[in-house]
C-alpha positions in Angstrom: -21.6 -1.6 -30.0 -25.3 -1.1 -30.4 -26.5 -3.3 -27.6 -25.2 -3.6 -24.0 -23.4 -6.9 -23.6 -22.4 -7.2 -20.0 -18.9 -8.4 -19.4 -18.2 -8.6 -23.2 -18.3 -4.8 -23.3 -15.7 -4.6 -20.5 -13.3 -6.8 -22.4 -13.7 -4.8 -25.6 -13.1 -1.6 -23.8 -9.9 -3.1 -22.3 -8.8 -3.8 -25.8 -9.5 -0.2 -26.8 -7.5 1.1 -23.8 -4.6 -1.1 -24.8 -4.0 0.9 -28.0 -2.9 4.3 -29.4 -3.4 7.4 -27.3 -3.7 5.4 -24.1 -0.1 4.2 -24.2 3.1 6.1 -23.9 4.8 3.9 -26.5 3.5 3.1 -30.0 2.9 -0.6 -30.7 2.8 -1.6 -27.0 1.0 -0.9 -23.8 3.0 1.2 -21.3 0.8 3.4 -19.2 2.6 4.8 -16.1 1.3 6.9 -13.3 0.7 10.7 -14.0 1.7 10.6 -17.7 -0.4 11.9 -20.6 -1.4 8.3 -21.4 -2.7 8.0 -17.8 -4.7 11.2 -18.2 -6.2 10.1 -21.5 -7.3 6.8 -20.0 -9.0 8.6 -17.1 -10.8 10.9 -19.5 -12.2 7.9 -21.4 -13.1 6.0 -18.3 -15.0 9.1 -17.1 -17.1 9.1 -20.2 -18.0 5.5 -19.8 -18.8 6.0 -16.1 -21.1 8.9 -16.9 -22.9 6.8 -19.6 -23.4 4.1 -17.0 -25.3 6.5 -14.8 -22.6 7.6 -12.4 -21.4 11.0 -11.2 -17.7 11.3 -11.8 -14.8 13.0 -10.0 -11.1 12.9 -9.5 -9.8 12.9 -5.9 -6.7 14.6 -4.6 -4.6 11.5 -5.3 -5.5 11.2 -9.0 -8.0 8.4 -8.4 -11.0 8.5 -10.7 -14.3 7.7 -8.9 -17.7 7.1 -10.4 -20.6 7.0 -7.9 -24.0 5.4 -8.4 -26.2 6.6 -5.7 -28.2 4.5 -3.2 -31.9 4.4 -2.8 -31.4 6.9 0.1 -29.2 9.9 0.2 -25.9 9.9 2.2 -25.6 6.1 2.2 -22.2 4.5 2.6 -20.7 2.9 -0.5 -19.4 -0.4 -1.7 -16.2 0.3 -3.6 -15.4 -1.7 -6.7 -12.2 -1.2 -8.6 -8.6 -1.9 -9.6 -5.8 0.0 -11.3 -5.5 1.7 -14.7 -1.6 1.8 -14.8 0.5 -0.9 -16.5 4.0 -2.3 -16.4 6.2 -1.5 -19.4 5.0 -3.4 -22.4 2.3 -5.0 -20.4 -1.1 -6.7 -21.0 -4.5 -5.1 -21.5 -6.4 -6.8 -18.7 -4.2 -6.6 -15.6 -6.1 -3.8 -13.7 -8.4 -2.2 -16.3 -10.6 -5.3 -16.4 -11.6 -4.9 -12.8 -12.6 -1.3 -13.4 -14.5 -2.0 -16.5 -16.4 -4.9 -15.1 -17.4 -2.6 -12.3 -18.7 -0.1 -14.8 -20.6 -2.9 -16.6 -22.2 -3.9 -13.2 -23.4 -0.3 -12.5 -24.7 0.0 -16.1 -26.7 -3.2 -15.6 -28.2 -1.7 -12.3 -28.9 1.6 -14.0 -30.6 0.0 -17.0 -32.8 -2.0 -14.7 -33.7 1.1 -12.7 -32.3 -0.5 -9.5 -31.0 1.4 -6.5 -29.4 -0.5 -3.6 -29.4 0.3 0.1 -25.8 1.5 -0.4 -24.1 3.4 -3.1 -21.7 1.8 -5.5 -18.5 3.6 -6.4 -16.1 2.4 -9.2 -12.5 3.4 -8.5 -9.6 3.6 -11.0 -6.4 3.6 -9.0 -3.4 5.1 -10.8 -0.3 3.5 -9.3 -0.6 -0.1 -8.4 2.4 -1.3 -10.4 5.0 1.1 -9.3 6.3 1.2 -12.9 7.3 4.9 -12.7 8.3 5.5 -9.1 10.0 3.0 -6.8 7.0 2.3 -4.7 3.5 1.1 -5.6 -0.1 1.5 -4.5 0.3 5.2 -3.5 -3.3 5.9 -4.8 -5.0 3.2 -2.8 -2.9 4.0 0.2 -4.0 7.7 -0.1 -7.7 6.6 -0.3 -7.3 4.2 2.6 -5.6 6.9 4.7 -2.3 5.0 5.2 -0.1 7.1 2.9 3.0 8.8 4.3 3.1 11.9 2.0 6.6 13.1 3.0 8.2 9.8 2.1 6.2 9.2 -1.1 6.2 12.7 -2.6 10.0 12.8 -2.5 10.4 9.7 -4.6 12.0 10.2 -8.0 11.4 8.4 -11.3 14.2 7.4 -13.8 14.3 11.0 -15.2 14.8 12.5 -11.7 11.2 13.9 -11.5 9.8 13.7 -8.0 6.3 12.4 -7.4 5.4 15.9 -6.0 6.5 17.5 -9.3 4.6 14.9 -11.3 1.4 15.7 -9.3 1.8 19.4 -10.1 2.3 18.7 -13.8 -0.8 16.6 -13.7 -2.8 19.6 -12.4 -3.0 18.4 -8.8 -1.7 19.9 -5.6 0.7 17.4 -3.9 0.1 19.2 -0.5 -3.5 18.0 -0.6 -2.9 14.3 -1.4 -4.1 13.2 2.1 -7.5 14.7 1.3 -8.2 11.6 -0.7 -8.5 9.6 2.5 -12.0 8.2 3.1 -13.7 7.8 6.5 -14.5 4.3 7.6 -18.2 5.2 8.0 -18.3 6.1 4.3 -17.3 2.6 3.0 -18.9 -0.8 3.7 -16.5 -3.0 1.6 -14.1 -3.2 -1.3 -14.5 -5.7 -4.2 -11.7 -6.2 -6.7 -12.0 -8.4 -9.8 -8.7 -9.2 -11.4 -7.1 -11.7 -13.8 -5.5 -14.5 -11.9 -2.0 -13.9 -13.3 -1.3 -17.5 -12.8 -2.1 -21.0 -14.3 -4.3 -22.6 -11.6 -7.8 -21.8 -12.9 -6.9 -22.7 -16.5 -5.3 -26.0 -15.4 -8.5 -26.9 -13.6 -10.8 -25.6 -16.4 -12.4 -23.0 -14.2 -13.5 -19.6 -15.2 -13.5 -17.9 -11.8 -11.7 -18.2 -8.4 -12.3 -16.7 -5.0 -9.3 -15.2 -3.4 -8.6 -16.1 0.2 -5.5 -13.9 0.9 -2.9 -11.8 -0.7 0.8 -12.6 -0.2 3.2 -10.5 1.9 5.9 -8.7 -0.1 8.9 -6.5 0.2 10.7 -4.5 -2.4 14.4 -3.7 -1.9 17.2 -2.0 -3.8 20.7 -3.6 -3.6 23.8 -1.7 -4.5 27.2 -3.3 -4.8 30.1 -0.8 -5.1 33.6 -1.5 -6.3 36.1 0.4 -8.5 35.5 1.4 -12.1 38.4 0.6 -14.4 39.6 -0.1 -17.9 38.1 -3.3 -19.3 41.3 -4.2 -21.2 44.1 -3.1 -18.9 43.0 -4.3 -15.4 43.9 -7.9 -14.7 41.1 -10.1 -13.4 42.8 -10.8 -10.1 43.3 -7.1 -9.4 39.7 -6.0 -10.1 37.1 -4.9 -7.7 34.2 -5.7 -10.0 30.7 -5.5 -8.6 29.2 -7.3 -11.6 30.1 -10.9 -10.7 29.3 -10.1 -7.1 25.8 -9.0 -8.1 25.4 -12.2 -10.1 26.4 -14.3 -7.1 23.9 -12.4 -4.9 21.1 -13.1 -7.4 22.0 -16.8 -7.3 21.8 -16.6 -3.5 18.3 -15.1 -3.7 17.3 -17.9 -6.0 18.7 -20.6 -3.8 17.1 -19.3 -0.6 13.7 -18.9 -2.2 13.8 -22.3 -3.8 14.4 -23.9 -0.4 11.7 -21.9 1.2 8.1 -22.7 2.2 4.8 -20.9 2.1 5.1 -20.1 -1.6 8.2 -18.1 -1.1 9.4 -16.4 -4.3 12.2 -13.9 -5.1 12.7 -11.9 -8.3 15.3 -9.5 -9.7 13.4 -7.4 -12.2 15.8 -4.6 -12.8 19.6 -4.2 -12.9 21.9 -1.3 -13.8 25.6 -1.3 -14.2 27.3 2.1 -13.7 28.6 3.9 -15.7 27.3 1.4 -18.2 29.9 1.3 -21.0 31.2 -1.7 -23.0 34.8 -1.0 -22.2 34.5 0.0 -18.5 34.5 -2.3 -15.4 31.4 -1.0 -13.6 32.0 1.0 -10.4 28.7 0.0 -9.1 25.8 -2.4 -9.8 22.3 -1.7 -8.6 19.5 -4.2 -8.8 16.0 -4.7 -7.4 14.7 -7.5 -5.3 11.0 -8.5 -4.9 10.5 -11.1 -2.1 7.0 -12.6 -1.4 5.5 -15.3 0.7 2.1 -16.2 2.1 3.0 -14.7 5.5 5.3 -12.0 6.7 7.4 -14.3 8.9 8.6 -16.4 6.0 9.1 -13.4 3.8 11.1 -11.6 6.5 13.3 -14.6 7.3 14.2 -14.8 3.6 15.0 -11.1 3.4 17.3 -11.5 6.4 19.0 -14.5 5.0 19.5 -12.9 1.5 20.8 -9.6 3.1 23.3 -11.5 5.2 24.6 -13.4 2.1 24.8 -10.1 0.1 27.0 -8.5 2.7 29.2 -11.7 3.0 29.7 -11.9 -0.7 30.6 -8.2 -0.9 33.1 -8.5 2.0 34.8 -11.6 0.5 35.3 -9.7 -2.7 36.5 -6.5 -1.1 33.4 -4.6 -2.1 30.8 -2.5 -0.3 27.1 -3.4 -0.3 23.9 -1.7 0.8 20.3 -3.1 0.9 17.6 -0.5 1.1 13.9 -1.3 1.8 11.6 0.5 -0.6 8.3 -1.0 0.3 6.8 -3.5 2.7 3.3 -4.9 2.6 1.9 -7.5 5.0 -0.2 -10.4 4.0 -3.8 -9.5 3.6 -6.5 -12.1 4.3 -9.8 -11.4 2.5 -12.8 -10.9 4.8 -14.3 -14.3 5.6 -17.9 -13.1 5.5 -17.5 -11.4 2.2 -15.6 -14.3 0.8 -18.5 -16.6 1.7 -20.9 -14.3 -0.1 -18.7 -14.3 -3.2 -18.4 -18.1 -3.1 -22.2 -18.3 -3.0 -22.5 -15.9 -5.9 -20.1 -18.0 -8.0 -21.9 -21.2 -6.9 -25.2 -19.7 -8.0 -23.9 -19.7 -11.6 -23.4 -23.4 -11.4 -19.6 -23.1 -11.1 -17.3 -24.6 -8.4 -16.2 -21.9 -5.9 -12.4 -22.5 -6.1 -10.5 -20.9 -3.3 -6.9 -19.8 -3.9 -4.4 -17.3 -2.6 -2.9 -14.5 -4.6 0.9 -14.3 -5.0 0.5 -11.0 -6.7 0.0 -7.8 -4.8 -3.3 -5.9 -5.4 -4.9 -2.7 -4.2 -7.3 -4.8 -2.2 -4.5 -5.5 0.3 -4.1 -1.8 1.0 -7.8 -1.2 1.1 -8.1 -3.8 3.9 -6.8 -1.1 6.2 -10.0 0.9 5.5 -12.7 -1.8 5.1 -13.4 -5.5 4.6 -12.3 -6.7 1.2 -13.1 -9.5 -1.3 -11.4 -10.5 -4.5 -12.6 -12.4 -7.6 -10.1 -14.0 -10.0 -10.7 -14.4 -13.7 -8.9 -17.1 -15.7 -6.2 -15.9 -18.1 -4.7 -17.9 -20.9 -1.6 -19.8 -20.0 -1.5 -17.9 -16.7 0.4 -15.2 -18.6 0.5 -11.6 -17.2 2.7 -8.5 -17.4 3.1 -9.5 -21.0 1.4 -8.4 -24.3 0.2 -12.0 -24.7 -2.1 -11.6 -21.7 -5.6 -12.9 -22.7 -9.1 -13.5 -21.3 -12.3 -14.6 -23.0 -15.5 -12.7 -23.3 -17.4 -15.6 -21.8 -15.3 -15.6 -18.7 -15.8 -11.8 -18.4 -19.5 -12.2 -18.6 -19.5 -14.8 -15.9 -17.3 -12.6 -13.7 -19.7 -9.6 -13.8 -22.7 -11.9 -13.2 -20.9 -13.3 -10.1 -20.2 -9.7 -9.0 -23.9 -8.8 -9.4 -24.8 -11.8 -7.4 -22.4 -10.8 -4.7 -23.8 -7.3 -4.6 -27.4 -8.6 -4.3 -26.3 -10.8 -1.3 -24.4 -8.0 0.3 -27.5 -5.7 -0.1 -29.7 -8.2 1.6 -27.3 -8.6 4.4 -26.8 -4.8 4.8 -30.6 -4.2 4.8 -31.1 -6.9 7.5 -28.3 -5.5 9.7 -29.5 -1.9 9.2 -33.0 -3.0 10.3 -31.7 -4.8 13.3 -29.5 -1.9 14.2 -32.4 0.6 13.9 -34.6 -1.6 16.0 -32.0 -2.0 18.7 -31.4 1.7 18.9 -35.2 2.4 19.2 -35.4 -0.2 21.9 -32.5 1.4 23.7 -34.1 4.8 23.4 -37.4 3.5 24.8 -35.6 2.1 27.8 -33.9 5.5 28.4 -37.0 7.6 27.8 -40.2 5.8 26.8 -42.2 9.0 26.5 -39.7 10.6 24.1 -39.7 7.6 21.9 -43.5 7.5 21.6 -43.6 11.2 20.9 -41.6 10.7 17.7 -43.1 7.6 16.1 -41.6 8.4 12.6 -38.0 8.7 13.8 -35.3 6.6 12.1 -31.7 6.0 12.9 -28.8 6.0 10.5 -27.5 2.7 9.2 -24.3 1.3 10.6 -22.5 1.5 7.3 -20.6 -1.8 7.4 -21.5 -5.5 7.0 -20.5 -8.0 9.6 
C-alpha cells in the first residue's frame, strides 16, 4: 500500500495476519498463546509499530508494547490495545483489529508531527481467549498487577505442557512474569476498540457503539464419573453411564439460563468422554461451562442453581460429580468520564452515540483494576464472531480510528487542564507554607497527576 489509509490499513493488516505463517493450522486461523504462530504475529506487529514511530519492547508476560512518546519526557501513558490470540478456527478481527487501529492512530499522530501531553502505548495482549490454557487474560492480568503466578503458571494445556514450560520455550523466564505489572502513576487510561461480536449495531444500521459495561463471567469444569464398560454386553438398566447424565446437566444449564434475567447466558463449549472409544461406555465425561450475566449476583445465583442440579442428577443416577471453578471475572463498568468523551468523539463524526453493554469478556475488564477504561465497538456483519465468517468493512474501520483520534484529543485537552490546575494548586500550597521559598524559584514546575478525572 503506497499511501497511508487510516483504518483501511488496519483492516488489511488483520487480513494478512489471518493467513499463512500467522496461524498454527493451514487454511484457518488458529493462533494460541506462546506458539510459533503467536511469535510470528508479534514480530510482524513490532515492524508495523516501529514504522508508525514507536519504540517497541516485549514485557515479562509476553505482551508486545509500542510506545509513542509525549511532548515531555517521563509522562504517563494512555494505553490502547487488545489481544492477538484467537480461538480455534476463529475470525481475523476479534482482537487484532483493536491493536492495528491503535497503530494507525499513532501513525497518524506521527505523520502529523504531533506529540500529546501523555504518551500513547499500543499493547498486544497474548492470552485473552484462553484457547490453549484453561484460564484467560493472563497477559492483561500480569500488566494490571492482579495475576496470581503460582496458580496460573501451573496450568496445563491439552498436551500436558504447563504455562511455565511454555513461557520458557518462548524465551521468557516464568519467575519474572510479575515484572510486567505497571504502576498506577504510569497509566492514565486504557482504550480498547473491538468488534461488537453481536448483532445490535448492524440491526440499527450503526457503525460504532460505546460500551457501558462488560458482563460478569465464570468458567467451570464439570466432571461426571461412572463406570466404564462394554457397549454391547452391559444392559441399559445396569449401567452407570455419565454420558446421559452430562446431557441432562447441560439441559439444566439451558433451562436455568433461559429463565434468568440480566442477560444471563450459559454455554457448554467443550466436552470429552473418557476413554473415548466407540464400543466403550465412558467412565467419565468432562465438560466446560461458561456462565455470564450483567452482574455478579445474577451470575452467581445461576452457578449455584446449576451446581445443585448437577449434584442432584448425579446422585439420582448413582454417579459422582465435581464442579471446579477455573476463572471468575466480575462485571466491569466502563469509566463514566471516559465514556462521555468517547460518546462526544463519535457524535463529532455525525453518528449516533449508541450505548450498549458487552456480553463478551475483554482485556478492558481486567485493566479496570489498574486504570479507568473505555471501549468502542465496531459493527460486524451478522453479529458473527469466533468464526471464519467474521467480517467488518473498511469504512467502519476508518470511522473507528477517527473516533479514537477524537477521543484522544479530548482526553489530551482534559489532561492538560487538570495538570495545569494541579500545578497551580501545588504552587499555591507551597506559597502558603513558605512564601519566600516559592518566590526564590520562579521557574519551578510540579509533576502532572497522571490520571484524568
